[in-house]
N, C-alpha and C positions, 0 to 999 in steps of 0.2 A: 268839922269834916263834912263835905257835901254828900248828900245821899246819892247812891249809885243809880237809883231809879226815881221816877216821879210817882204820883198817886196812881197812875195807870200802868205802872211797871215799865215805863220806857227807860232804857239805860241812858246814862248821861251822854255818852258819845253820840248816840242817835239824836238826842235832844239838841245837842250842840250843832250837829250837822244840819238838822231840820231848820234850826233858827238861822244858821249861817246861809243856807241855801235860799231861804225866803228873803233875807236882808240883802244878800248879794244880787238877787234877781230884781228886787224893788229899787235898791239904791245904787248898785254897782259895788264891786269889790273894794275899790280904792276909797269910796265914801262911807264904808261901813267900819265902825270901830269895834275893837275887841269888847269894850264895855257894852255896846249895844247888843252884841251877840250873847254875852253871858246874861244880861238882863232878860233878853227874849227867851233864853233857855232856862232861866230860873236857877242859875248856878253861880258859883264864884269864879273869879279869874283863875284862882288856884286849881279849880276843877278843870277848866279849859286846858291849862298848861300841863296838867297831869296826863290828859289824854292826847293832846295835840301840842306840839312844841311851839306853834305860832299860828297866826291867822293864815299864813301862807300854807301851812300843813292842812288846814281846813279846806282851802281852795283845791289843793292837790287831791284830797280825799273825796271831795264832791264829784270830781270826774272819775277818779280811780275806781270808786265803788260801782259805777255804772259799767265801766270797762271790764271789771272783774265778772260782773253778771253776764255781760255779752260774750266774754271769752268762754266762760263755762258753757253757755248755751251753744256757741259755735262749735266747741269741741264735741259736744254731744251730737250735734247734727252731722259733723264731719265723720264721726266714728259710727254712725248708724248703719244698719244693714239695709241700705236702700240704694236705688240707682243714683248716680252722681247728679243728674239734673234735678231730681227731687230733693237731694241733700242741699244743693246750692240754692234752690228756690226757697226752701225752708229757712236757710241761714240769711238769705237776702231779705226776706220778709221780716224775720225776727229782729234784725238790727234796726229796721224802721220802727217797728212797734215799740221796742224797748227804748229807743231814742225819744219817741213821742211821749211815752210814759214818764220819761225823765227829762222833759224838754228844758226845764229850768236849769238843771245840772249841765246839760250840753251847752246851752246858750251862755251861761255864766262862764263856763270854761273857755269857749272860743273867744268871748269878749275879753277875758282876763288872763289868758295864758301867759301873756307877756310880763305879768307881775311875778311869775315864778322865777326862782334863781336858776342859773344855767344848769346846775346839777339836777334840780327837781324837774326842770323842763326836759332834760335829756332822759330822765327816768320815765316820765309820762310818754314821751315820744317812742321810747323803746317798747313800752307796754302796748301802745297803739300799733306799732309796727308788727309786733307779734300777732296781733289780731288780723291785720291786713294780710300778713304772710300766710296764715292758716286759710283765710278766705281765698287768696290767690291760688293756693295749692288745690282747692276744689276745682277752680276754673281750669288749671293746668291738667288735672286728672282727666277732666272731660275733654279737653283739647287733644290730649295724647291718645285717648281711646276713640276719638272720632265722633263722640257725642256732641261736642261743641266745635264750631269753626275756630281755626287758629289764625284767621285772617287778621284779627286785631290782637296785639300782644296782651297777655293776661294782666300785666301791670296797668295798662291803659283801661282795661275793663274794670279793674278794682277802683281806679281813680274816678271813673265815670259814675259808678254806683255810690261811692262814698261822698262824692261831690254833692249828689242829691240828698244823701242822709245829713250831711253837715249843714245844709241850707234849710232843713225843716224848721228850725227855730225862727227863721225870718218870715215864714208865711203860714205855717200850720196853726190853725185855731181850733180848740176843742168844740166850739159851737159852729164850726164850718160844715159844709155839706158832706164831707167824707169822714168816716170813722178811721181810727188808727189802722185797723186791719184792712180797710179798703185802700188806703194810701199804700200800705205795705204790699198788698196784692198787685196793685198797678205797677209799682216800682220794680217788684220782683219779676213780673211778667215782661216789663220792658227789658230788663237785664237778660232774661232767657231768650227773648226774641232777638236781641242783638248778638247772641251767641249761636243762633241756629246755623247749621252747616249750609 
């Protein structure tokens, strides 16, 4: 029976996800075998199949764990007792920072999403849509109250911001001139400027 933690106390599911994320980022999802993942995680295939039904389940979880974190944080910003422009700016900056902090996960997913079964693909799209709808609701709240211009439909504003977020993995480099927070501040400010009445 495989140990549930390693010498540092890291649970097996986290070890498997860490190994899979690193290998998928380095080699690509389709060129990474289950055997390579279990060897890198220091567990047996039985342990992998105990926690994840397949390599595809690992791919889904790589993205879903980031989305869960972002959804939690967005919900907290949306429900905060603050003006709508402050809540939107915080949410807009946060999704940039959390994406950069999990850049491998995001880039793996966008490169490999087509490997998911139609059912899993639908599930992930539904989770992402829930996030986008909550974000859009903040924009609509500001538009209805007159804080934001309603000249541009809220859906288009959401697409504009998330287009930038989804492209971070193509250009952002940790050793570049801007920190994650600086990039987040610039993109959030661009969004707020676009919404000014």
